[in-house]
All heavy atoms as TSV, in Angstrom:
chain	resi	resn	atom	element	x	y	z
A	1	MET	N	N	57.826	169.278	37.759
A	1	MET	CA	C	58.880	169.059	36.686
A	1	MET	C	C	60.019	168.388	37.369
A	1	MET	O	O	60.371	168.740	38.533
A	1	MET	CB	C	59.233	170.292	36.092
A	1	MET	CG	C	60.281	170.203	34.934
A	1	MET	SD	S	60.637	171.740	34.087
A	1	MET	CE	C	59.332	171.646	32.932
A	2	LYS	N	N	60.690	167.460	36.617
A	2	LYS	CA	C	61.952	166.798	37.141
A	2	LYS	C	C	63.056	167.783	37.305
A	2	LYS	O	O	63.183	168.763	36.505
A	2	LYS	CB	C	62.293	165.616	36.247
A	2	LYS	CG	C	61.378	164.482	36.238
A	2	LYS	CD	C	61.921	163.316	35.472
A	2	LYS	CE	C	61.116	162.035	35.647
A	2	LYS	NZ	N	61.777	160.937	35.013
A	3	ALA	N	N	63.967	167.517	38.192
A	3	ALA	CA	C	65.275	168.218	38.346
A	3	ALA	C	C	66.246	167.941	37.272
A	3	ALA	O	O	66.115	166.831	36.706
A	3	ALA	CB	C	65.825	167.868	39.743
A	4	ILE	N	N	66.787	169.025	36.676
A	4	ILE	CA	C	67.794	168.859	35.680
A	4	ILE	C	C	69.181	169.126	36.297
A	4	ILE	O	O	69.369	170.178	36.843
A	4	ILE	CB	C	67.583	169.794	34.530
A	4	ILE	CG1	C	66.176	169.541	33.859
A	4	ILE	CG2	C	68.659	169.714	33.486
A	4	ILE	CD1	C	65.779	170.383	32.800
A	5	LEU	N	N	70.004	168.118	36.238
A	5	LEU	CA	C	71.342	168.279	36.774
A	5	LEU	C	C	72.295	168.256	35.642
A	5	LEU	O	O	72.355	167.307	34.755
A	5	LEU	CB	C	71.702	167.113	37.638
A	5	LEU	CG	C	70.726	166.814	38.828
A	5	LEU	CD1	C	71.133	165.615	39.649
A	5	LEU	CD2	C	70.616	168.085	39.792
A	6	LEU	N	N	73.239	169.290	35.471
A	6	LEU	CA	C	74.146	169.255	34.477
A	6	LEU	C	C	75.557	168.676	34.996
A	6	LEU	O	O	76.033	169.132	36.022
A	6	LEU	CB	C	74.426	170.710	33.911
A	6	LEU	CG	C	73.204	171.421	33.376
A	6	LEU	CD1	C	73.622	172.820	32.974
A	6	LEU	CD2	C	72.664	170.578	32.283
A	7	ALA	N	N	76.060	167.827	34.347
A	7	ALA	CA	C	77.361	167.165	34.744
A	7	ALA	C	C	78.348	167.250	33.690
A	7	ALA	O	O	78.475	166.475	32.737
A	7	ALA	CB	C	77.099	165.679	35.165
A	8	LEU	N	N	79.195	168.321	33.702
A	8	LEU	CA	C	80.116	168.587	32.671
A	8	LEU	C	C	81.505	169.096	33.333
A	8	LEU	O	O	81.441	169.905	34.291
A	8	LEU	CB	C	79.660	169.777	31.660
A	8	LEU	CG	C	78.326	169.489	31.015
A	8	LEU	CD1	C	77.758	170.708	30.285
A	8	LEU	CD2	C	78.588	168.499	29.989
A	9	PRO	N	N	82.539	168.620	32.773
A	9	PRO	CA	C	83.792	168.931	33.591
A	9	PRO	C	C	84.216	170.374	33.423
A	9	PRO	O	O	84.940	170.913	34.172
A	9	PRO	CB	C	84.782	167.902	32.904
A	9	PRO	CG	C	84.240	167.544	31.634
A	9	PRO	CD	C	82.751	167.648	31.762
A	10	ARG	N	N	83.783	170.933	32.252
A	10	ARG	CA	C	84.185	172.399	31.983
A	10	ARG	C	C	83.039	173.295	32.552
A	10	ARG	O	O	81.946	173.243	31.993
A	10	ARG	CB	C	84.460	172.623	30.558
A	10	ARG	CG	C	85.794	171.933	30.129
A	10	ARG	CD	C	86.145	172.176	28.628
A	10	ARG	NE	N	85.828	173.565	28.234
A	10	ARG	CZ	C	85.086	173.837	27.098
A	10	ARG	NH1	N	84.587	172.923	26.366
A	10	ARG	NH2	N	84.914	175.093	26.859
A	11	ALA	N	N	83.315	174.181	33.505
A	11	ALA	CA	C	82.305	175.068	33.995
A	11	ALA	C	C	81.733	175.941	32.937
A	11	ALA	O	O	80.563	176.241	32.976
A	11	ALA	CB	C	82.961	175.805	35.175
A	12	GLN	N	N	82.556	176.420	32.079
A	12	GLN	CA	C	82.070	177.365	30.999
A	12	GLN	C	C	81.108	176.633	30.159
A	12	GLN	O	O	80.010	177.274	29.757
A	12	GLN	CB	C	83.274	177.840	30.102
A	12	GLN	CG	C	82.833	178.862	29.090
A	12	GLN	CD	C	84.028	179.262	28.253
A	12	GLN	OE1	O	85.159	178.804	28.418
A	12	GLN	NE2	N	83.859	180.203	27.346
A	13	ALA	N	N	81.300	175.391	29.820
A	13	ALA	CA	C	80.291	174.666	28.950
A	13	ALA	C	C	78.994	174.416	29.779
A	13	ALA	O	O	77.872	174.563	29.178
A	13	ALA	CB	C	80.850	173.317	28.579
A	14	ALA	N	N	79.068	174.261	31.046
A	14	ALA	CA	C	77.914	174.005	31.860
A	14	ALA	C	C	77.071	175.325	31.967
A	14	ALA	O	O	75.831	175.307	31.772
A	14	ALA	CB	C	78.279	173.618	33.217
A	15	VAL	N	N	77.754	176.503	32.068
A	15	VAL	CA	C	77.072	177.754	32.196
A	15	VAL	C	C	76.306	178.092	30.831
A	15	VAL	O	O	75.180	178.471	30.777
A	15	VAL	CB	C	78.103	178.835	32.532
A	15	VAL	CG1	C	77.467	180.246	32.294
A	15	VAL	CG2	C	78.588	178.646	33.924
A	16	GLN	N	N	76.958	177.753	29.702
A	16	GLN	CA	C	76.411	177.979	28.430
A	16	GLN	C	C	75.184	177.172	28.181
A	16	GLN	O	O	74.171	177.569	27.704
A	16	GLN	CB	C	77.431	177.798	27.279
A	16	GLN	CG	C	78.532	178.830	27.254
A	16	GLN	CD	C	79.592	178.549	26.254
A	16	GLN	OE1	O	79.726	177.376	25.727
A	16	GLN	NE2	N	80.239	179.568	25.800
A	17	LEU	N	N	75.291	175.871	28.536
A	17	LEU	CA	C	74.195	174.970	28.403
A	17	LEU	C	C	72.983	175.422	29.361
A	17	LEU	O	O	71.882	175.286	28.959
A	17	LEU	CB	C	74.524	173.478	28.665
A	17	LEU	CG	C	73.467	172.420	28.566
A	17	LEU	CD1	C	72.769	172.497	27.176
A	17	LEU	CD2	C	74.092	171.080	28.789
A	18	LYS	N	N	73.307	175.826	30.531
A	18	LYS	CA	C	72.340	176.223	31.575
A	18	LYS	C	C	71.561	177.410	30.859
A	18	LYS	O	O	70.389	177.505	30.959
A	18	LYS	CB	C	72.924	176.607	32.827
A	18	LYS	CG	C	71.895	177.181	33.782
A	18	LYS	CD	C	72.550	177.528	35.167
A	18	LYS	CE	C	71.451	178.034	36.129
A	18	LYS	NZ	N	72.016	178.346	37.423
A	19	LYS	N	N	72.305	178.353	30.263
A	19	LYS	CA	C	71.635	179.559	29.672
A	19	LYS	C	C	70.595	179.090	28.566
A	19	LYS	O	O	69.532	179.641	28.559
A	19	LYS	CB	C	72.649	180.438	29.057
A	19	LYS	CG	C	73.395	181.262	30.000
A	19	LYS	CD	C	74.443	182.161	29.328
A	19	LYS	CE	C	75.347	182.889	30.350
A	19	LYS	NZ	N	76.251	183.686	29.666
A	20	VAL	N	N	70.932	178.095	27.776
A	20	VAL	CA	C	70.080	177.628	26.691
A	20	VAL	C	C	68.873	176.947	27.343
A	20	VAL	O	O	67.728	177.236	27.002
A	20	VAL	CB	C	70.815	176.602	25.791
A	20	VAL	CG1	C	69.818	175.938	24.862
A	20	VAL	CG2	C	71.963	177.257	25.162
A	21	LEU	N	N	68.999	176.141	28.411
A	21	LEU	CA	C	67.887	175.464	29.014
A	21	LEU	C	C	66.993	176.433	29.757
A	21	LEU	O	O	65.722	176.357	29.688
A	21	LEU	CB	C	68.405	174.371	30.026
A	21	LEU	CG	C	69.158	173.245	29.286
A	21	LEU	CD1	C	69.881	172.354	30.375
A	21	LEU	CD2	C	68.233	172.473	28.546
A	22	VAL	N	N	67.546	177.392	30.408
A	22	VAL	CA	C	66.727	178.411	31.128
A	22	VAL	C	C	65.993	179.275	30.106
A	22	VAL	O	O	64.825	179.565	30.387
A	22	VAL	CB	C	67.597	179.263	32.099
A	22	VAL	CG1	C	66.874	180.374	32.693
A	22	VAL	CG2	C	68.192	178.403	33.306
A	23	SER	N	N	66.564	179.589	29.061
A	23	SER	CA	C	65.861	180.401	28.086
A	23	SER	C	C	64.645	179.560	27.426
A	23	SER	O	O	63.706	180.244	26.923
A	23	SER	CB	C	66.874	180.864	26.918
A	23	SER	OG	O	67.208	179.737	26.064
A	24	ALA	N	N	64.708	178.292	27.577
A	24	ALA	CA	C	63.605	177.391	27.109
A	24	ALA	C	C	62.628	177.090	28.167
A	24	ALA	O	O	61.870	176.159	28.071
A	24	ALA	CB	C	64.124	176.104	26.461
A	25	SER	N	N	62.797	177.781	29.339
A	25	SER	CA	C	61.935	177.638	30.511
A	25	SER	C	C	62.119	176.307	31.208
A	25	SER	O	O	61.208	175.776	31.741
A	25	SER	CB	C	60.495	177.833	30.175
A	25	SER	OG	O	60.238	179.178	29.671
A	26	LEU	N	N	63.356	175.754	31.148
A	26	LEU	CA	C	63.619	174.510	31.780
A	26	LEU	C	C	64.581	174.890	33.007
A	26	LEU	O	O	65.734	175.317	32.862
A	26	LEU	CB	C	64.297	173.469	30.864
A	26	LEU	CG	C	63.438	173.047	29.753
A	26	LEU	CD1	C	64.273	172.261	28.698
A	26	LEU	CD2	C	62.313	172.302	30.209
A	27	PRO	N	N	64.134	174.645	34.190
A	27	PRO	CA	C	64.932	174.960	35.347
A	27	PRO	C	C	66.133	173.950	35.637
A	27	PRO	O	O	65.881	172.808	35.549
A	27	PRO	CB	C	63.938	174.922	36.523
A	27	PRO	CG	C	62.951	173.879	36.066
A	27	PRO	CD	C	62.821	174.064	34.591
A	28	VAL	N	N	67.260	174.569	35.835
A	28	VAL	CA	C	68.482	173.695	36.119
A	28	VAL	C	C	68.611	173.652	37.557
A	28	VAL	O	O	68.885	174.734	38.193
A	28	VAL	CB	C	69.756	174.219	35.331
A	28	VAL	CG1	C	70.989	173.403	35.731
A	28	VAL	CG2	C	69.454	174.135	33.797
A	29	THR	N	N	68.705	172.488	38.158
A	29	THR	CA	C	68.880	172.443	39.566
A	29	THR	C	C	70.290	172.636	40.102
A	29	THR	O	O	70.526	173.155	41.109
A	29	THR	CB	C	68.284	171.069	40.079
A	29	THR	OG1	O	66.950	170.893	39.688
A	29	THR	CG2	C	68.420	170.860	41.537
A	30	GLY	N	N	71.213	172.134	39.286
A	30	GLY	CA	C	72.628	172.244	39.734
A	30	GLY	C	C	73.553	171.891	38.582
A	30	GLY	O	O	73.239	171.239	37.567
A	31	MET	N	N	74.744	172.369	38.733
A	31	MET	CA	C	75.935	172.138	37.773
A	31	MET	C	C	77.011	171.425	38.578
A	31	MET	O	O	77.457	171.965	39.571
A	31	MET	CB	C	76.377	173.363	37.079
A	31	MET	CG	C	75.319	174.114	36.285
A	31	MET	SD	S	75.835	175.550	35.425
A	31	MET	CE	C	76.394	176.598	36.719
A	32	TYR	N	N	77.553	170.358	37.950
A	32	TYR	CA	C	78.601	169.592	38.736
A	32	TYR	C	C	79.679	169.158	37.790
A	32	TYR	O	O	79.530	168.929	36.576
A	32	TYR	CB	C	77.931	168.309	39.343
A	32	TYR	CG	C	76.685	168.638	40.128
A	32	TYR	CD1	C	75.424	168.569	39.557
A	32	TYR	CD2	C	76.815	169.048	41.505
A	32	TYR	CE1	C	74.253	168.919	40.318
A	32	TYR	CE2	C	75.767	169.491	42.184
A	32	TYR	CZ	C	74.452	169.482	41.585
A	32	TYR	OH	O	73.393	169.750	42.368
A	33	GLY	N	N	80.907	168.988	38.359
A	33	GLY	CA	C	82.101	168.723	37.520
A	33	GLY	C	C	82.525	167.244	37.648
A	33	GLY	O	O	83.483	166.903	37.038
A	34	SER	N	N	81.927	166.536	38.519
A	34	SER	CA	C	82.283	165.084	38.656
A	34	SER	C	C	81.040	164.286	38.911
A	34	SER	O	O	80.045	164.693	39.325
A	34	SER	CB	C	83.203	164.956	39.848
A	34	SER	OG	O	82.586	165.096	41.055
A	35	GLY	N	N	81.283	162.970	38.689
A	35	GLY	CA	C	80.268	162.007	38.872
A	35	GLY	C	C	79.863	161.885	40.369
A	35	GLY	O	O	78.682	161.719	40.779
A	36	ALA	N	N	80.771	161.967	41.317
A	36	ALA	CA	C	80.602	161.897	42.696
A	36	ALA	C	C	79.737	163.076	43.171
A	36	ALA	O	O	78.836	162.793	43.991
A	36	ALA	CB	C	81.889	161.906	43.428
A	37	GLU	N	N	79.922	164.207	42.684
A	37	GLU	CA	C	79.017	165.403	42.954
A	37	GLU	C	C	77.622	165.121	42.463
A	37	GLU	O	O	76.623	165.423	43.194
A	37	GLU	CB	C	79.636	166.664	42.405
A	37	GLU	CG	C	80.857	167.068	42.971
A	37	GLU	CD	C	81.489	168.237	42.263
A	37	GLU	OE1	O	81.314	168.404	41.084
A	37	GLU	OE2	O	82.216	169.051	42.856
A	38	VAL	N	N	77.418	164.638	41.371
A	38	VAL	CA	C	76.132	164.311	40.756
A	38	VAL	C	C	75.351	163.290	41.589
A	38	VAL	O	O	74.256	163.401	41.951
A	38	VAL	CB	C	76.122	163.852	39.313
A	38	VAL	CG1	C	74.849	163.299	38.791
A	38	VAL	CG2	C	76.715	164.934	38.390
A	39	LEU	N	N	76.080	162.228	41.995
A	39	LEU	CA	C	75.430	161.168	42.818
A	39	LEU	C	C	75.037	161.656	44.198
A	39	LEU	O	O	74.004	161.334	44.731
A	39	LEU	CB	C	76.376	159.971	43.007
A	39	LEU	CG	C	76.703	159.170	41.657
A	39	LEU	CD1	C	77.761	158.236	42.024
A	39	LEU	CD2	C	75.388	158.528	41.209
A	40	THR	N	N	75.872	162.582	44.869
A	40	THR	CA	C	75.524	163.244	46.037
A	40	THR	C	C	74.257	164.072	45.916
A	40	THR	O	O	73.297	163.941	46.746
A	40	THR	CB	C	76.606	164.025	46.649
A	40	THR	OG1	O	77.755	163.183	46.809
A	40	THR	CG2	C	76.232	164.699	47.982
A	41	ALA	N	N	74.183	164.817	44.929
A	41	ALA	CA	C	73.038	165.734	44.678
A	41	ALA	C	C	71.826	164.867	44.361
A	41	ALA	O	O	70.656	165.194	44.880
A	41	ALA	CB	C	73.298	166.676	43.593
A	42	ALA	N	N	71.981	163.847	43.536
A	42	ALA	CA	C	70.809	163.015	43.125
A	42	ALA	C	C	70.172	162.289	44.321
A	42	ALA	O	O	69.018	162.090	44.407
A	42	ALA	CB	C	71.227	162.034	42.010
A	43	SER	N	N	71.045	161.927	45.224
A	43	SER	CA	C	70.541	161.121	46.402
A	43	SER	C	C	69.558	161.966	47.251
A	43	SER	O	O	68.791	161.385	47.984
A	43	SER	CB	C	71.735	160.663	47.201
A	43	SER	OG	O	72.454	161.723	47.913
A	44	ALA	N	N	69.648	163.289	47.107
A	44	ALA	CA	C	68.798	164.130	47.941
A	44	ALA	C	C	67.558	164.597	47.186
A	44	ALA	O	O	66.682	165.289	47.742
A	44	ALA	CB	C	69.511	165.424	48.353
A	45	LEU	N	N	67.404	164.113	45.926
A	45	LEU	CA	C	66.131	164.420	45.119
A	45	LEU	C	C	65.343	163.140	44.809
A	45	LEU	O	O	65.872	162.050	44.699
A	45	LEU	CB	C	66.679	165.133	43.852
A	45	LEU	CG	C	67.483	166.356	44.016
A	45	LEU	CD1	C	68.071	166.694	42.677
A	45	LEU	CD2	C	66.490	167.475	44.422
A	46	PRO	N	N	64.015	163.363	44.560
A	46	PRO	CA	C	63.233	162.288	44.264
A	46	PRO	C	C	63.314	161.645	42.870
A	46	PRO	O	O	63.214	160.498	42.629
A	46	PRO	CB	C	61.810	162.706	44.446
A	46	PRO	CG	C	61.832	164.179	44.403
A	46	PRO	CD	C	63.254	164.541	44.855
A	47	ASP	N	N	63.573	162.564	41.946
A	47	ASP	CA	C	63.790	162.148	40.499
A	47	ASP	C	C	64.343	163.274	39.770
A	47	ASP	O	O	64.598	164.454	40.252
A	47	ASP	CB	C	62.459	161.855	39.934
A	47	ASP	CG	C	61.359	162.905	39.996
A	47	ASP	OD1	O	61.785	164.103	40.154
A	47	ASP	OD2	O	60.179	162.669	39.703
A	48	GLY	N	N	64.811	163.037	38.569
A	48	GLY	CA	C	65.426	163.971	37.719
A	48	GLY	C	C	66.053	163.457	36.430
A	48	GLY	O	O	66.009	162.270	36.119
A	49	VAL	N	N	66.718	164.376	35.755
A	49	VAL	CA	C	67.379	164.062	34.505
A	49	VAL	C	C	68.752	164.588	34.632
A	49	VAL	O	O	68.986	165.800	35.050
A	49	VAL	CB	C	66.743	164.741	33.309
A	49	VAL	CG1	C	67.507	164.475	31.986
A	49	VAL	CG2	C	65.327	164.243	33.125
A	50	VAL	N	N	69.815	163.774	34.183
A	50	VAL	CA	C	71.204	164.235	34.315
A	50	VAL	C	C	71.650	164.323	32.851
A	50	VAL	O	O	71.438	163.407	31.965
A	50	VAL	CB	C	72.138	163.194	35.073
A	50	VAL	CG1	C	73.575	163.642	35.003
A	50	VAL	CG2	C	71.580	163.020	36.470
A	51	ILE	N	N	72.160	165.472	32.506
A	51	ILE	CA	C	72.765	165.782	31.181
A	51	ILE	C	C	74.207	165.693	31.469
A	51	ILE	O	O	74.721	166.589	32.229
A	51	ILE	CB	C	72.347	167.111	30.616
A	51	ILE	CG1	C	70.798	167.074	30.327
A	51	ILE	CG2	C	73.017	167.384	29.276
A	51	ILE	CD1	C	70.298	168.464	30.059
A	52	CYS	N	N	74.984	164.848	30.836
A	52	CYS	CA	C	76.444	164.710	31.206
A	52	CYS	C	C	77.366	164.617	29.918
A	52	CYS	O	O	76.856	164.173	28.781
A	52	CYS	CB	C	76.727	163.631	32.071
A	52	CYS	SG	S	76.864	161.927	31.387
A	53	GLY	N	N	78.545	164.964	30.082
A	53	GLY	CA	C	79.507	164.783	29.168
A	53	GLY	C	C	80.516	163.735	29.830
A	53	GLY	O	O	80.287	163.063	30.839
A	54	ARG	N	N	81.747	163.702	29.283
A	54	ARG	CA	C	82.812	162.824	29.790
A	54	ARG	C	C	83.329	163.477	31.078
A	54	ARG	O	O	83.929	164.559	31.153
A	54	ARG	CB	C	83.964	162.715	28.807
A	54	ARG	CG	C	85.083	161.893	29.367
A	54	ARG	CD	C	86.090	161.589	28.324
A	54	ARG	NE	N	85.582	160.507	27.486
A	54	ARG	CZ	C	86.191	160.183	26.435
A	54	ARG	NH1	N	87.240	160.769	25.921
A	54	ARG	NH2	N	85.656	159.114	25.620
A	55	LEU	N	N	83.132	162.743	32.192
A	55	LEU	CA	C	83.542	163.244	33.527
A	55	LEU	C	C	84.850	162.600	33.891
A	55	LEU	O	O	85.217	161.510	33.506
A	55	LEU	CB	C	82.442	162.892	34.527
A	55	LEU	CG	C	81.105	163.500	34.276
A	55	LEU	CD1	C	80.019	162.874	35.250
A	55	LEU	CD2	C	81.127	165.016	34.492
A	56	PRO	N	N	85.521	163.170	34.850
A	56	PRO	CA	C	86.911	162.737	35.194
A	56	PRO	C	C	86.917	161.489	35.966
A	56	PRO	O	O	87.839	160.768	35.934
A	56	PRO	CB	C	87.581	163.889	36.064
A	56	PRO	CG	C	86.415	164.716	36.509
A	56	PRO	CD	C	85.283	164.514	35.455
A	57	ASP	N	N	85.764	161.180	36.727
A	57	ASP	CA	C	85.777	160.033	37.682
A	57	ASP	C	C	84.929	158.889	37.181
A	57	ASP	O	O	85.062	157.730	37.606
A	57	ASP	CB	C	85.548	160.464	38.984
A	57	ASP	CG	C	84.132	161.168	39.160
A	57	ASP	OD1	O	83.521	161.594	38.221
A	57	ASP	OD2	O	83.716	161.372	40.297
A	58	LEU	N	N	83.853	159.193	36.413
A	58	LEU	CA	C	82.934	158.137	35.940
A	58	LEU	C	C	82.600	158.244	34.490
A	58	LEU	O	O	82.413	159.428	33.992
A	58	LEU	CB	C	81.591	158.225	36.774
A	58	LEU	CG	C	81.614	157.942	38.230
A	58	LEU	CD1	C	80.355	158.151	38.876
A	58	LEU	CD2	C	82.056	156.442	38.526
A	59	SER	N	N	82.443	157.180	33.873
A	59	SER	CA	C	81.966	157.232	32.488
A	59	SER	C	C	80.376	157.494	32.491
A	59	SER	O	O	79.762	157.098	33.583
A	59	SER	CB	C	82.256	155.933	31.660
A	59	SER	OG	O	81.491	154.867	32.215
A	60	PRO	N	N	79.756	157.880	31.372
A	60	PRO	CA	C	78.282	158.019	31.419
A	60	PRO	C	C	77.657	156.737	31.769
A	60	PRO	O	O	76.665	156.607	32.416
A	60	PRO	CB	C	77.991	158.495	30.039
A	60	PRO	CG	C	79.263	159.263	29.633
A	60	PRO	CD	C	80.370	158.455	30.233
A	61	ALA	N	N	78.137	155.571	31.248
A	61	ALA	CA	C	77.585	154.239	31.571
A	61	ALA	C	C	77.642	153.961	33.067
A	61	ALA	O	O	76.598	153.434	33.574
A	61	ALA	CB	C	78.233	153.105	30.679
A	62	GLN	N	N	78.767	154.229	33.588
A	62	GLN	CA	C	78.880	153.944	35.072
A	62	GLN	C	C	77.970	154.759	35.812
A	62	GLN	O	O	77.283	154.410	36.828
A	62	GLN	CB	C	80.300	154.216	35.536
A	62	GLN	CG	C	81.279	153.240	35.027
A	62	GLN	CD	C	82.737	153.622	35.299
A	62	GLN	OE1	O	83.172	154.800	35.176
A	62	GLN	NE2	N	83.578	152.765	35.745
A	63	LEU	N	N	77.898	156.069	35.503
A	63	LEU	CA	C	76.945	157.059	36.140
A	63	LEU	C	C	75.504	156.571	36.123
A	63	LEU	O	O	74.776	156.641	37.060
A	63	LEU	CB	C	77.227	158.462	35.569
A	63	LEU	CG	C	76.369	159.577	36.285
A	63	LEU	CD1	C	76.648	159.608	37.775
A	63	LEU	CD2	C	76.644	160.886	35.667
A	64	ALA	N	N	75.196	156.170	34.902
A	64	ALA	CA	C	73.715	155.741	34.730
A	64	ALA	C	C	73.434	154.517	35.605
A	64	ALA	O	O	72.248	154.463	36.138
A	64	ALA	CB	C	73.572	155.288	33.153
A	65	GLN	N	N	74.357	153.639	35.768
A	65	GLN	CA	C	74.111	152.409	36.634
A	65	GLN	C	C	74.059	152.802	38.114
A	65	GLN	O	O	73.345	152.137	38.886
A	65	GLN	CB	C	75.235	151.428	36.522
A	65	GLN	CG	C	75.214	150.712	35.130
A	65	GLN	CD	C	76.311	149.796	34.997
A	65	GLN	OE1	O	77.449	149.858	35.692
A	65	GLN	NE2	N	76.183	148.978	34.003
A	66	MET	N	N	74.705	153.960	38.505
A	66	MET	CA	C	74.743	154.261	39.873
A	66	MET	C	C	73.682	155.359	40.387
A	66	MET	O	O	73.527	155.496	41.548
A	66	MET	CB	C	76.153	154.846	40.255
A	66	MET	CG	C	77.297	153.806	39.984
A	66	MET	SD	S	78.936	154.572	40.171
A	66	MET	CE	C	79.061	154.636	41.900
A	67	LEU	N	N	73.035	155.921	39.429
A	67	LEU	CA	C	71.994	156.929	39.764
A	67	LEU	C	C	70.797	156.181	40.471
A	67	LEU	O	O	70.481	155.032	40.148
A	67	LEU	CB	C	71.477	157.618	38.460
A	67	LEU	CG	C	72.359	158.652	37.878
A	67	LEU	CD1	C	71.864	159.104	36.510
A	67	LEU	CD2	C	72.442	159.885	38.833
A	68	PRO	N	N	70.208	156.912	41.385
A	68	PRO	CA	C	69.107	156.370	42.118
A	68	PRO	C	C	67.931	156.145	41.213
A	68	PRO	O	O	67.897	156.788	40.016
A	68	PRO	CB	C	68.683	157.461	43.108
A	68	PRO	CG	C	69.799	158.456	43.173
A	68	PRO	CD	C	70.645	158.235	41.910
A	69	SER	N	N	66.987	155.263	41.533
A	69	SER	CA	C	65.799	155.107	40.667
A	69	SER	C	C	65.085	156.416	40.553
A	69	SER	O	O	65.049	157.254	41.515
A	69	SER	CB	C	64.918	153.983	41.204
A	69	SER	OG	O	64.458	154.389	42.465
A	70	GLY	N	N	64.416	156.660	39.488
A	70	GLY	CA	C	63.759	157.861	39.192
A	70	GLY	C	C	64.571	158.897	38.455
A	70	GLY	O	O	64.105	159.949	37.995
A	71	PHE	N	N	65.846	158.572	38.188
A	71	PHE	CA	C	66.703	159.430	37.412
A	71	PHE	C	C	66.977	158.819	36.010
A	71	PHE	O	O	67.165	157.610	35.909
A	71	PHE	CB	C	68.025	159.690	38.112
A	71	PHE	CG	C	68.013	160.813	39.153
A	71	PHE	CD1	C	67.447	160.593	40.324
A	71	PHE	CD2	C	68.406	162.050	38.772
A	71	PHE	CE1	C	67.417	161.603	41.312
A	71	PHE	CE2	C	68.313	163.109	39.615
A	71	PHE	CZ	C	67.778	162.914	40.916
A	72	ASP	N	N	67.009	159.783	35.036
A	72	ASP	CA	C	67.380	159.379	33.656
A	72	ASP	C	C	68.622	160.086	33.289
A	72	ASP	O	O	68.914	161.200	33.887
A	72	ASP	CB	C	66.305	159.759	32.774
A	72	ASP	CG	C	64.978	159.118	32.929
A	72	ASP	OD1	O	65.103	157.813	33.000
A	72	ASP	OD2	O	63.930	159.707	33.036
A	73	LEU	N	N	69.394	159.550	32.374
A	73	LEU	CA	C	70.730	160.160	31.931
A	73	LEU	C	C	70.500	160.434	30.455
A	73	LEU	O	O	70.099	159.708	29.689
A	73	LEU	CB	C	71.828	159.131	32.159
A	73	LEU	CG	C	73.210	159.604	31.768
A	73	LEU	CD1	C	73.651	160.755	32.628
A	73	LEU	CD2	C	74.260	158.501	31.802
């Protein structure tokens, strides 16, 4: 199964979304508050899915362009 990375600026929102995903048997690999953190984590993984909101340093479109191959946004 692909890694699931949550990229949300509010930690509380990320925790709530993680609970929903885990209750549906979807493992969440990590929670991040900035695009830079997501890119660092993604570079260490072969593939995955990023669920994101508006981040302080990157727009979703910018993040999508910068993610390694094998990742979906």
